[in-house]
Jmol script that loads the backbone (N, CA, C; Angstrom):
load data "model"
ATOM      1  N   MET A   1     112.432  48.465   7.631  1.00  0.00           N
ATOM      2  CA  MET A   1     113.081  49.732   7.386  1.00  0.00           C
ATOM      3  C   MET A   1     114.229  49.873   8.377  1.00  0.00           C
ATOM      4  N   ARG A   2     115.473  49.833   7.848  1.00  0.00           N
ATOM      5  CA  ARG A   2     116.661  49.958   8.676  1.00  0.00           C
ATOM      6  C   ARG A   2     117.603  50.992   8.084  1.00  0.00           C
ATOM      7  N   PRO A   3     118.229  51.787   8.942  1.00  0.00           N
ATOM      8  CA  PRO A   3     119.255  52.704   8.438  1.00  0.00           C
ATOM      9  C   PRO A   3     120.490  51.914   8.008  1.00  0.00           C
ATOM     10  N   ASP A   4     121.399  52.581   7.294  1.00  0.00           N
ATOM     11  CA  ASP A   4     122.615  51.925   6.801  1.00  0.00           C
ATOM     12  C   ASP A   4     123.617  51.616   7.897  1.00  0.00           C
ATOM     13  N   GLY A   5     123.661  52.434   8.927  1.00  0.00           N
ATOM     14  CA  GLY A   5     124.678  52.226   9.942  1.00  0.00           C
ATOM     15  C   GLY A   5     124.286  52.772  11.291  1.00  0.00           C
ATOM     16  N   LEU A   6     125.031  52.311  12.307  1.00  0.00           N
ATOM     17  CA  LEU A   6     124.789  52.724  13.688  1.00  0.00           C
ATOM     18  C   LEU A   6     126.118  52.654  14.420  1.00  0.00           C
ATOM     19  N   THR A   7     126.475  53.704  15.141  1.00  0.00           N
ATOM     20  CA  THR A   7     127.724  53.677  15.894  1.00  0.00           C
ATOM     21  C   THR A   7     127.601  52.704  17.059  1.00  0.00           C
ATOM     22  N   LEU A   8     128.704  52.061  17.402  1.00  0.00           N
ATOM     23  CA  LEU A   8     128.719  51.121  18.518  1.00  0.00           C
ATOM     24  C   LEU A   8     128.871  51.826  19.853  1.00  0.00           C
ATOM     25  N   VAL A   9     129.437  53.008  19.814  1.00  0.00           N
ATOM     26  CA  VAL A   9     129.608  53.799  21.030  1.00  0.00           C
ATOM     27  C   VAL A   9     128.781  55.072  20.890  1.00  0.00           C
ATOM     28  N   PRO A  10     128.387  55.666  21.998  1.00  0.00           N
ATOM     29  CA  PRO A  10     127.594  56.903  21.902  1.00  0.00           C
ATOM     30  C   PRO A  10     128.330  57.976  21.105  1.00  0.00           C
ATOM     31  N   TRP A  11     127.582  58.688  20.296  1.00  0.00           N
ATOM     32  CA  TRP A  11     128.134  59.748  19.451  1.00  0.00           C
ATOM     33  C   TRP A  11     128.039  61.093  20.148  1.00  0.00           C
ATOM     34  N   TYR A  12     126.872  61.353  20.779  1.00  0.00           N
ATOM     35  CA  TYR A  12     126.633  62.649  21.411  1.00  0.00           C
ATOM     36  C   TYR A  12     125.495  62.481  22.414  1.00  0.00           C
ATOM     37  N   GLN A  13     125.628  63.087  23.566  1.00  0.00           N
ATOM     38  CA  GLN A  13     124.607  63.066  24.619  1.00  0.00           C
ATOM     39  C   GLN A  13     124.178  61.650  24.980  1.00  0.00           C
ATOM     40  N   GLY A  14     125.123  60.709  24.945  1.00  0.00           N
ATOM     41  CA  GLY A  14     124.849  59.340  25.330  1.00  0.00           C
ATOM     42  C   GLY A  14     124.063  58.524  24.326  1.00  0.00           C
ATOM     43  N   LYS A  15     123.835  59.071  23.128  1.00  0.00           N
ATOM     44  CA  LYS A  15     123.052  58.365  22.109  1.00  0.00           C
ATOM     45  C   LYS A  15     123.936  57.939  20.947  1.00  0.00           C
ATOM     46  N   ALA A  16     123.608  56.783  20.390  1.00  0.00           N
ATOM     47  CA  ALA A  16     124.304  56.301  19.200  1.00  0.00           C
ATOM     48  C   ALA A  16     123.829  57.099  17.986  1.00  0.00           C
ATOM     49  N   LEU A  17     124.684  57.185  16.999  1.00  0.00           N
ATOM     50  CA  LEU A  17     124.355  57.859  15.745  1.00  0.00           C
ATOM     51  C   LEU A  17     123.927  56.814  14.723  1.00  0.00           C
ATOM     52  N   ALA A  18     122.762  57.001  14.137  1.00  0.00           N
ATOM     53  CA  ALA A  18     122.285  56.162  13.027  1.00  0.00           C
ATOM     54  C   ALA A  18     122.288  57.017  11.776  1.00  0.00           C
ATOM     55  N   TRP A  19     122.620  56.409  10.638  1.00  0.00           N
ATOM     56  CA  TRP A  19     122.636  57.167   9.391  1.00  0.00           C
ATOM     57  C   TRP A  19     122.123  56.310   8.241  1.00  0.00           C
ATOM     58  N   ASP A  20     121.703  56.989   7.204  1.00  0.00           N
ATOM     59  CA  ASP A  20     121.276  56.326   5.973  1.00  0.00           C
ATOM     60  C   ASP A  20     121.804  57.163   4.817  1.00  0.00           C
ATOM     61  N   VAL A  21     122.538  56.527   3.914  1.00  0.00           N
ATOM     62  CA  VAL A  21     123.222  57.225   2.820  1.00  0.00           C
ATOM     63  C   VAL A  21     122.507  56.975   1.497  1.00  0.00           C
ATOM     64  N   THR A  22     122.342  58.031   0.720  1.00  0.00           N
ATOM     65  CA  THR A  22     121.776  57.929  -0.619  1.00  0.00           C
ATOM     66  C   THR A  22     122.479  58.918  -1.535  1.00  0.00           C
ATOM     67  N   VAL A  23     122.674  58.514  -2.770  1.00  0.00           N
ATOM     68  CA  VAL A  23     123.158  59.421  -3.802  1.00  0.00           C
ATOM     69  C   VAL A  23     121.974  59.685  -4.722  1.00  0.00           C
ATOM     70  N   VAL A  24     121.552  60.944  -4.790  1.00  0.00           N
ATOM     71  CA  VAL A  24     120.394  61.295  -5.612  1.00  0.00           C
ATOM     72  C   VAL A  24     120.863  61.843  -6.958  1.00  0.00           C
ATOM     73  N   ASP A  25     120.091  61.542  -7.986  1.00  0.00           N
ATOM     74  CA  ASP A  25     120.398  62.012  -9.329  1.00  0.00           C
ATOM     75  C   ASP A  25     119.886  63.437  -9.490  1.00  0.00           C
ATOM     76  N   THR A  26     120.795  64.353  -9.611  1.00  0.00           N
ATOM     77  CA  THR A  26     120.466  65.771  -9.734  1.00  0.00           C
ATOM     78  C   THR A  26     119.531  66.036 -10.908  1.00  0.00           C
ATOM     79  N   LEU A  27     119.620  65.235 -11.951  1.00  0.00           N
ATOM     80  CA  LEU A  27     118.841  65.454 -13.161  1.00  0.00           C
ATOM     81  C   LEU A  27     117.560  64.614 -13.221  1.00  0.00           C
ATOM     82  N   ALA A  28     117.253  63.885 -12.154  1.00  0.00           N
ATOM     83  CA  ALA A  28     116.010  63.114 -12.121  1.00  0.00           C
ATOM     84  C   ALA A  28     114.825  64.074 -12.157  1.00  0.00           C
ATOM     85  N   GLN A  29     113.755  63.653 -12.784  1.00  0.00           N
ATOM     86  CA  GLN A  29     112.567  64.497 -12.934  1.00  0.00           C
ATOM     87  C   GLN A  29     112.107  65.055 -11.581  1.00  0.00           C
ATOM     88  N   THR A  30     112.196  64.243 -10.537  1.00  0.00           N
ATOM     89  CA  THR A  30     111.770  64.654  -9.196  1.00  0.00           C
ATOM     90  C   THR A  30     112.516  65.881  -8.701  1.00  0.00           C
ATOM     91  N   TYR A  31     113.791  65.991  -9.039  1.00  0.00           N
ATOM     92  CA  TYR A  31     114.645  67.046  -8.493  1.00  0.00           C
ATOM     93  C   TYR A  31     115.022  68.121  -9.502  1.00  0.00           C
ATOM     94  N   LEU A  32     114.736  67.920 -10.760  1.00  0.00           N
ATOM     95  CA  LEU A  32     115.252  68.798 -11.815  1.00  0.00           C
ATOM     96  C   LEU A  32     114.856  70.262 -11.633  1.00  0.00           C
ATOM     97  N   GLN A  33     113.594  70.519 -11.361  1.00  0.00           N
ATOM     98  CA  GLN A  33     113.136  71.910 -11.214  1.00  0.00           C
ATOM     99  C   GLN A  33     113.894  72.629 -10.096  1.00  0.00           C
ATOM    100  N   GLY A  34     113.971  72.002  -8.930  1.00  0.00           N
ATOM    101  CA  GLY A  34     114.674  72.627  -7.809  1.00  0.00           C
ATOM    102  C   GLY A  34     116.159  72.757  -8.041  1.00  0.00           C
ATOM    103  N   SER A  35     116.740  71.745  -8.695  1.00  0.00           N
ATOM    104  CA  SER A  35     118.187  71.746  -8.939  1.00  0.00           C
ATOM    105  C   SER A  35     118.609  72.848  -9.890  1.00  0.00           C
ATOM    106  N   THR A  36     117.721  73.237 -10.806  1.00  0.00           N
ATOM    107  CA  THR A  36     118.081  74.310 -11.730  1.00  0.00           C
ATOM    108  C   THR A  36     118.072  75.668 -11.036  1.00  0.00           C
ATOM    109  N   ASN A  37     117.390  75.757  -9.898  1.00  0.00           N
ATOM    110  CA  ASN A  37     117.287  77.032  -9.180  1.00  0.00           C
ATOM    111  C   ASN A  37     118.236  77.159  -7.989  1.00  0.00           C
ATOM    112  N   GLN A  38     118.635  76.021  -7.406  1.00  0.00           N
ATOM    113  CA  GLN A  38     119.438  76.090  -6.192  1.00  0.00           C
ATOM    114  C   GLN A  38     120.392  74.905  -6.100  1.00  0.00           C
ATOM    115  N   VAL A  39     121.655  75.188  -5.892  1.00  0.00           N
ATOM    116  CA  VAL A  39     122.659  74.139  -5.714  1.00  0.00           C
ATOM    117  C   VAL A  39     122.340  73.375  -4.430  1.00  0.00           C
ATOM    118  N   GLY A  40     122.349  72.065  -4.519  1.00  0.00           N
ATOM    119  CA  GLY A  40     122.108  71.226  -3.346  1.00  0.00           C
ATOM    120  C   GLY A  40     120.647  70.949  -3.065  1.00  0.00           C
ATOM    121  N   CYS A  41     119.767  71.450  -3.890  1.00  0.00           N
ATOM    122  CA  CYS A  41     118.334  71.287  -3.668  1.00  0.00           C
ATOM    123  C   CYS A  41     117.932  69.815  -3.614  1.00  0.00           C
ATOM    124  N   ALA A  42     118.440  69.014  -4.538  1.00  0.00           N
ATOM    125  CA  ALA A  42     118.074  67.594  -4.582  1.00  0.00           C
ATOM    126  C   ALA A  42     118.521  66.878  -3.312  1.00  0.00           C
ATOM    127  N   ALA A  43     119.753  67.108  -2.892  1.00  0.00           N
ATOM    128  CA  ALA A  43     120.268  66.453  -1.688  1.00  0.00           C
ATOM    129  C   ALA A  43     119.499  66.900  -0.453  1.00  0.00           C
ATOM    130  N   ASN A  44     119.224  68.194  -0.346  1.00  0.00           N
ATOM    131  CA  ASN A  44     118.502  68.695   0.830  1.00  0.00           C
ATOM    132  C   ASN A  44     117.060  68.189   0.863  1.00  0.00           C
ATOM    133  N   GLN A  45     116.418  68.103  -0.287  1.00  0.00           N
ATOM    134  CA  GLN A  45     115.058  67.570  -0.336  1.00  0.00           C
ATOM    135  C   GLN A  45     115.056  66.088   0.048  1.00  0.00           C
ATOM    136  N   ALA A  46     116.052  65.353  -0.429  1.00  0.00           N
ATOM    137  CA  ALA A  46     116.164  63.936  -0.087  1.00  0.00           C
ATOM    138  C   ALA A  46     116.428  63.754   1.415  1.00  0.00           C
ATOM    139  N   GLU A  47     117.220  64.659   2.011  1.00  0.00           N
ATOM    140  CA  GLU A  47     117.454  64.594   3.463  1.00  0.00           C
ATOM    141  C   GLU A  47     116.151  64.785   4.229  1.00  0.00           C
ATOM    142  N   GLU A  48     115.345  65.738   3.810  1.00  0.00           N
ATOM    143  CA  GLU A  48     114.048  65.964   4.468  1.00  0.00           C
ATOM    144  C   GLU A  48     113.166  64.721   4.363  1.00  0.00           C
ATOM    145  N   ASN A  49     113.124  64.116   3.185  1.00  0.00           N
ATOM    146  CA  ASN A  49     112.323  62.903   2.993  1.00  0.00           C
ATOM    147  C   ASN A  49     112.822  61.765   3.874  1.00  0.00           C
ATOM    148  N   LYS A  50     114.133  61.619   3.956  1.00  0.00           N
ATOM    149  CA  LYS A  50     114.731  60.554   4.764  1.00  0.00           C
ATOM    150  C   LYS A  50     114.468  60.790   6.250  1.00  0.00           C
ATOM    151  N   ARG A  51     114.518  62.040   6.687  1.00  0.00           N
ATOM    152  CA  ARG A  51     114.247  62.347   8.091  1.00  0.00           C
ATOM    153  C   ARG A  51     112.814  61.938   8.457  1.00  0.00           C
ATOM    154  N   ARG A  52     111.856  62.221   7.563  1.00  0.00           N
ATOM    155  CA  ARG A  52     110.463  61.799   7.804  1.00  0.00           C
ATOM    156  C   ARG A  52     110.351  60.276   7.849  1.00  0.00           C
ATOM    157  N   LYS A  53     111.073  59.605   6.962  1.00  0.00           N
ATOM    158  CA  LYS A  53     111.029  58.146   6.889  1.00  0.00           C
ATOM    159  C   LYS A  53     111.465  57.505   8.208  1.00  0.00           C
ATOM    160  N   TYR A  54     112.454  58.085   8.852  1.00  0.00           N
ATOM    161  CA  TYR A  54     113.015  57.507  10.067  1.00  0.00           C
ATOM    162  C   TYR A  54     112.625  58.267  11.335  1.00  0.00           C
ATOM    163  N   GLU A  55     111.524  58.976  11.317  1.00  0.00           N
ATOM    164  CA  GLU A  55     111.164  59.788  12.472  1.00  0.00           C
ATOM    165  C   GLU A  55     110.940  58.954  13.733  1.00  0.00           C
ATOM    166  N   GLU A  56     110.640  57.658  13.602  1.00  0.00           N
ATOM    167  CA  GLU A  56     110.442  56.830  14.790  1.00  0.00           C
ATOM    168  C   GLU A  56     111.741  56.602  15.568  1.00  0.00           C
ATOM    169  N   LEU A  57     112.877  56.910  14.960  1.00  0.00           N
ATOM    170  CA  LEU A  57     114.155  56.777  15.655  1.00  0.00           C
ATOM    171  C   LEU A  57     114.425  57.941  16.599  1.00  0.00           C
ATOM    172  N   GLU A  58     113.732  59.066  16.390  1.00  0.00           N
ATOM    173  CA  GLU A  58     113.942  60.253  17.221  1.00  0.00           C
ATOM    174  C   GLU A  58     113.774  59.907  18.699  1.00  0.00           C
ATOM    175  N   GLY A  59     114.670  60.413  19.485  1.00  0.00           N
ATOM    176  CA  GLY A  59     114.620  60.183  20.920  1.00  0.00           C
ATOM    177  C   GLY A  59     115.507  59.026  21.353  1.00  0.00           C
ATOM    178  N   ARG A  60     115.520  57.945  20.573  1.00  0.00           N
ATOM    179  CA  ARG A  60     116.354  56.790  20.923  1.00  0.00           C
ATOM    180  C   ARG A  60     117.758  56.915  20.340  1.00  0.00           C
ATOM    181  N   TYR A  61     117.855  57.492  19.156  1.00  0.00           N
ATOM    182  CA  TYR A  61     119.126  57.638  18.455  1.00  0.00           C
ATOM    183  C   TYR A  61     119.249  59.055  17.909  1.00  0.00           C
ATOM    184  N   LEU A  62     120.455  59.430  17.570  1.00  0.00           N
ATOM    185  CA  LEU A  62     120.667  60.624  16.768  1.00  0.00           C
ATOM    186  C   LEU A  62     120.660  60.121  15.334  1.00  0.00           C
ATOM    187  N   PHE A  63     119.789  60.644  14.499  1.00  0.00           N
ATOM    188  CA  PHE A  63     119.710  60.182  13.118  1.00  0.00           C
ATOM    189  C   PHE A  63     120.224  61.256  12.176  1.00  0.00           C
ATOM    190  N   CYS A  64     121.015  60.830  11.197  1.00  0.00           N
ATOM    191  CA  CYS A  64     121.537  61.760  10.193  1.00  0.00           C
ATOM    192  C   CYS A  64     121.301  61.194   8.801  1.00  0.00           C
ATOM    193  N   PRO A  65     120.448  61.852   8.026  1.00  0.00           N
ATOM    194  CA  PRO A  65     120.340  61.463   6.630  1.00  0.00           C
ATOM    195  C   PRO A  65     121.564  61.999   5.888  1.00  0.00           C
ATOM    196  N   VAL A  66     122.232  61.136   5.140  1.00  0.00           N
ATOM    197  CA  VAL A  66     123.453  61.522   4.445  1.00  0.00           C
ATOM    198  C   VAL A  66     123.173  61.431   2.953  1.00  0.00           C
ATOM    199  N   GLU A  67     122.981  62.594   2.334  1.00  0.00           N
ATOM    200  CA  GLU A  67     122.606  62.647   0.924  1.00  0.00           C
ATOM    201  C   GLU A  67     123.679  63.374   0.127  1.00  0.00           C
ATOM    202  N   PHE A  68     124.013  62.787  -0.999  1.00  0.00           N
ATOM    203  CA  PHE A  68     124.939  63.389  -1.940  1.00  0.00           C
ATOM    204  C   PHE A  68     124.245  63.454  -3.298  1.00  0.00           C
ATOM    205  N   GLU A  69     124.621  64.426  -4.103  1.00  0.00           N
ATOM    206  CA  GLU A  69     124.105  64.506  -5.465  1.00  0.00           C
ATOM    207  C   GLU A  69     125.123  63.904  -6.428  1.00  0.00           C
ATOM    208  N   THR A  70     124.635  63.459  -7.575  1.00  0.00           N
ATOM    209  CA  THR A  70     125.508  62.813  -8.551  1.00  0.00           C
ATOM    210  C   THR A  70     126.636  63.720  -9.028  1.00  0.00           C
ATOM    211  N   TYR A  71     126.447  65.029  -8.943  1.00  0.00           N
ATOM    212  CA  TYR A  71     127.495  65.950  -9.363  1.00  0.00           C
ATOM    213  C   TYR A  71     128.365  66.425  -8.206  1.00  0.00           C
ATOM    214  N   GLY A  72     128.293  65.692  -7.063  1.00  0.00           N
ATOM    215  CA  GLY A  72     129.227  65.926  -5.978  1.00  0.00           C
ATOM    216  C   GLY A  72     128.781  66.866  -4.881  1.00  0.00           C
ATOM    217  N   VAL A  73     127.590  67.418  -4.965  1.00  0.00           N
ATOM    218  CA  VAL A  73     127.115  68.332  -3.920  1.00  0.00           C
ATOM    219  C   VAL A  73     126.668  67.523  -2.708  1.00  0.00           C
ATOM    220  N   PHE A  74     127.060  67.962  -1.521  1.00  0.00           N
ATOM    221  CA  PHE A  74     126.644  67.335  -0.273  1.00  0.00           C
ATOM    222  C   PHE A  74     125.371  68.020   0.220  1.00  0.00           C
ATOM    223  N   GLY A  75     124.463  67.254   0.815  1.00  0.00           N
ATOM    224  CA  GLY A  75     123.324  67.840   1.504  1.00  0.00           C
ATOM    225  C   GLY A  75     123.816  68.553   2.752  1.00  0.00           C
ATOM    226  N   ASN A  76     122.995  69.429   3.314  1.00  0.00           N
ATOM    227  CA  ASN A  76     123.402  70.193   4.497  1.00  0.00           C
ATOM    228  C   ASN A  76     123.800  69.290   5.661  1.00  0.00           C
ATOM    229  N   GLU A  77     122.979  68.277   5.941  1.00  0.00           N
ATOM    230  CA  GLU A  77     123.281  67.400   7.076  1.00  0.00           C
ATOM    231  C   GLU A  77     124.491  66.527   6.797  1.00  0.00           C
ATOM    232  N   ALA A  78     124.654  66.089   5.556  1.00  0.00           N
ATOM    233  CA  ALA A  78     125.839  65.311   5.187  1.00  0.00           C
ATOM    234  C   ALA A  78     127.100  66.156   5.385  1.00  0.00           C
ATOM    235  N   ARG A  79     127.038  67.414   4.952  1.00  0.00           N
ATOM    236  CA  ARG A  79     128.190  68.316   5.105  1.00  0.00           C
ATOM    237  C   ARG A  79     128.539  68.509   6.580  1.00  0.00           C
ATOM    238  N   GLU A  80     127.519  68.681   7.430  1.00  0.00           N
ATOM    239  CA  GLU A  80     127.766  68.860   8.864  1.00  0.00           C
ATOM    240  C   GLU A  80     128.379  67.604   9.479  1.00  0.00           C
ATOM    241  N   LEU A  81     127.872  66.431   9.101  1.00  0.00           N
ATOM    242  CA  LEU A  81     128.413  65.181   9.636  1.00  0.00           C
ATOM    243  C   LEU A  81     129.859  64.985   9.204  1.00  0.00           C
ATOM    244  N   VAL A  82     130.155  65.241   7.942  1.00  0.00           N
ATOM    245  CA  VAL A  82     131.521  65.100   7.439  1.00  0.00           C
ATOM    246  C   VAL A  82     132.453  66.059   8.178  1.00  0.00           C
ATOM    247  N   GLU A  83     131.992  67.260   8.456  1.00  0.00           N
ATOM    248  CA  GLU A  83     132.819  68.227   9.199  1.00  0.00           C
ATOM    249  C   GLU A  83     133.075  67.734  10.625  1.00  0.00           C
ATOM    250  N   LYS A  84     132.080  67.160  11.276  1.00  0.00           N
ATOM    251  CA  LYS A  84     132.276  66.624  12.635  1.00  0.00           C
ATOM    252  C   LYS A  84     133.279  65.472  12.619  1.00  0.00           C
ATOM    253  N   ILE A  85     133.165  64.605  11.628  1.00  0.00           N
ATOM    254  CA  ILE A  85     134.113  63.490  11.505  1.00  0.00           C
ATOM    255  C   ILE A  85     135.515  64.033  11.255  1.00  0.00           C
ATOM    256  N   ARG A  86     135.619  65.048  10.383  1.00  0.00           N
ATOM    257  CA  ARG A  86     136.920  65.648  10.106  1.00  0.00           C
ATOM    258  C   ARG A  86     137.578  66.195  11.364  1.00  0.00           C
ATOM    259  N   ARG A  87     136.787  66.886  12.172  1.00  0.00           N
ATOM    260  CA  ARG A  87     137.344  67.445  13.410  1.00  0.00           C
ATOM    261  C   ARG A  87     137.846  66.342  14.332  1.00  0.00           C
ATOM    262  N   LYS A  88     137.103  65.252  14.426  1.00  0.00           N
ATOM    263  CA  LYS A  88     137.530  64.131  15.275  1.00  0.00           C
ATOM    264  C   LYS A  88     138.812  63.501  14.745  1.00  0.00           C
ATOM    265  N   VAL A  89     138.884  63.319  13.420  1.00  0.00           N
ATOM    266  CA  VAL A  89     140.086  62.737  12.817  1.00  0.00           C
ATOM    267  C   VAL A  89     141.275  63.673  13.016  1.00  0.00           C
ATOM    268  N   ALA A  90     141.084  64.961  12.775  1.00  0.00           N
ATOM    269  CA  ALA A  90     142.177  65.930  12.925  1.00  0.00           C
ATOM    270  C   ALA A  90     142.662  65.993  14.372  1.00  0.00           C
ATOM    271  N   ALA A  91     141.738  65.920  15.316  1.00  0.00           N
ATOM    272  CA  ALA A  91     142.121  65.962  16.728  1.00  0.00           C
ATOM    273  C   ALA A  91     142.949  64.727  17.117  1.00  0.00           C
ATOM    274  N   ARG A  92     142.598  63.576  16.561  1.00  0.00           N
ATOM    275  CA  ARG A  92     143.314  62.328  16.894  1.00  0.00           C
ATOM    276  C   ARG A  92     144.644  62.221  16.172  1.00  0.00           C
ATOM    277  N   THR A  93     144.685  62.679  14.915  1.00  0.00           N
ATOM    278  CA  THR A  93     145.874  62.454  14.095  1.00  0.00           C
ATOM    279  C   THR A  93     146.764  63.685  13.952  1.00  0.00           C
ATOM    280  N   GLY A  94     146.180  64.868  14.168  1.00  0.00           N
ATOM    281  CA  GLY A  94     146.934  66.094  13.948  1.00  0.00           C
ATOM    282  C   GLY A  94     147.080  66.449  12.471  1.00  0.00           C
ATOM    283  N   GLU A  95     146.354  65.749  11.604  1.00  0.00           N
ATOM    284  CA  GLU A  95     146.449  65.965  10.155  1.00  0.00           C
ATOM    285  C   GLU A  95     145.510  67.084   9.731  1.00  0.00           C
ATOM    286  N   PRO A  96     146.056  68.252   9.335  1.00  0.00           N
ATOM    287  CA  PRO A  96     145.207  69.385   8.948  1.00  0.00           C
ATOM    288  C   PRO A  96     144.470  69.179   7.626  1.00  0.00           C
ATOM    289  N   ARG A  97     144.914  68.224   6.805  1.00  0.00           N
ATOM    290  CA  ARG A  97     144.268  67.988   5.510  1.00  0.00           C
ATOM    291  C   ARG A  97     143.202  66.893   5.578  1.00  0.00           C
ATOM    292  N   SER A  98     142.762  66.553   6.774  1.00  0.00           N
ATOM    293  CA  SER A  98     141.832  65.432   6.931  1.00  0.00           C
ATOM    294  C   SER A  98     140.522  65.648   6.173  1.00  0.00           C
ATOM    295  N   LEU A  99     140.028  66.885   6.088  1.00  0.00           N
ATOM    296  CA  LEU A  99     138.787  67.136   5.355  1.00  0.00           C
ATOM    297  C   LEU A  99     138.970  66.833   3.871  1.00  0.00           C
ATOM    298  N   SER A 100     140.092  67.262   3.307  1.00  0.00           N
ATOM    299  CA  SER A 100     140.360  66.982   1.894  1.00  0.00           C
ATOM    300  C   SER A 100     140.442  65.484   1.641  1.00  0.00           C
ATOM    301  N   PHE A 101     141.131  64.761   2.504  1.00  0.00           N
ATOM    302  CA  PHE A 101     141.258  63.319   2.344  1.00  0.00           C
ATOM    303  C   PHE A 101     139.898  62.634   2.453  1.00  0.00           C
ATOM    304  N   LEU A 102     139.090  63.059   3.415  1.00  0.00           N
ATOM    305  CA  LEU A 102     137.780  62.463   3.627  1.00  0.00           C
ATOM    306  C   LEU A 102     136.862  62.715   2.430  1.00  0.00           C
ATOM    307  N   LYS A 103     136.843  63.947   1.923  1.00  0.00           N
ATOM    308  CA  LYS A 103     136.004  64.258   0.758  1.00  0.00           C
ATOM    309  C   LYS A 103     136.464  63.488  -0.475  1.00  0.00           C
ATOM    310  N   GLN A 104     137.775  63.328  -0.644  1.00  0.00           N
ATOM    311  CA  GLN A 104     138.279  62.551  -1.774  1.00  0.00           C
ATOM    312  C   GLN A 104     137.804  61.108  -1.681  1.00  0.00           C
ATOM    313  N   LYS A 105     137.872  60.532  -0.505  1.00  0.00           N
ATOM    314  CA  LYS A 105     137.441  59.146  -0.307  1.00  0.00           C
ATOM    315  C   LYS A 105     135.942  59.013  -0.574  1.00  0.00           C
ATOM    316  N   ILE A 106     135.151  59.944  -0.099  1.00  0.00           N
ATOM    317  CA  ILE A 106     133.710  59.914  -0.335  1.00  0.00           C
ATOM    318  C   ILE A 106     133.419  60.018  -1.828  1.00  0.00           C
ATOM    319  N   SER A 107     134.103  60.908  -2.516  1.00  0.00           N
ATOM    320  CA  SER A 107     133.902  61.083  -3.962  1.00  0.00           C
ATOM    321  C   SER A 107     134.213  59.806  -4.729  1.00  0.00           C
ATOM    322  N   VAL A 108     135.293  59.145  -4.358  1.00  0.00           N
ATOM    323  CA  VAL A 108     135.667  57.886  -5.012  1.00  0.00           C
ATOM    324  C   VAL A 108     134.579  56.842  -4.785  1.00  0.00           C
ATOM    325  N   GLU A 109     134.078  56.745  -3.572  1.00  0.00           N
ATOM    326  CA  GLU A 109     133.043  55.754  -3.261  1.00  0.00           C
ATOM    327  C   GLU A 109     131.732  56.067  -3.997  1.00  0.00           C
ATOM    328  N   ILE A 110     131.398  57.340  -4.131  1.00  0.00           N
ATOM    329  CA  ILE A 110     130.201  57.723  -4.886  1.00  0.00           C
ATOM    330  C   ILE A 110     130.360  57.295  -6.345  1.00  0.00           C
ATOM    331  N   GLN A 111     131.529  57.557  -6.924  1.00  0.00           N
ATOM    332  CA  GLN A 111     131.760  57.185  -8.319  1.00  0.00           C
ATOM    333  C   GLN A 111     131.710  55.672  -8.519  1.00  0.00           C
ATOM    334  N   ARG A 112     132.164  54.928  -7.521  1.00  0.00           N
ATOM    335  CA  ARG A 112     132.123  53.455  -7.598  1.00  0.00           C
ATOM    336  C   ARG A 112     130.721  52.915  -7.353  1.00  0.00           C
ATOM    337  N   GLY A 113     129.856  53.770  -6.803  1.00  0.00           N
ATOM    338  CA  GLY A 113     128.501  53.322  -6.501  1.00  0.00           C
ATOM    339  C   GLY A 113     128.378  52.666  -5.133  1.00  0.00           C
ATOM    340  N   ASN A 114     129.379  52.838  -4.268  1.00  0.00           N
ATOM    341  CA  ASN A 114     129.350  52.200  -2.945  1.00  0.00           C
ATOM    342  C   ASN A 114     128.620  53.004  -1.896  1.00  0.00           C
ATOM    343  N   ALA A 115     128.257  54.244  -2.202  1.00  0.00           N
ATOM    344  CA  ALA A 115     127.605  55.075  -1.189  1.00  0.00           C
ATOM    345  C   ALA A 115     126.092  54.891  -1.206  1.00  0.00           C
ATOM    346  N   ALA A 116     125.554  54.324  -2.246  1.00  0.00           N
ATOM    347  CA  ALA A 116     124.101  54.187  -2.344  1.00  0.00           C
ATOM    348  C   ALA A 116     123.636  52.856  -1.809  1.00  0.00           C
TER     349      ALA A 116
END
end "model"
wireframe off; spacefill off
backbone 0.3
color backbone group
């Protein structure tokens, strides 16, 4: 059991960031009931499941489950991570549209199937 990625340099508080990305099918039987009642339910439920899966990483790494839904909804933790990355990119480049560019790139990769 390995996450998808790990930063080479510390991300926060001297710890590396580990992440695991999944695109969940909003209409899958597992998520359908919740998805009809709440936007983002499938992604957030998948994030909770992923956090339990990698709980042994707690303490050694900062772990972020990165979940997206097939219809483009970001999970709560994925949204927070993307916002942190956007702030870092904007601070380095001065580009105020960095969030739009980043979300567009993520959407393209999801459609290509590269995020799963």
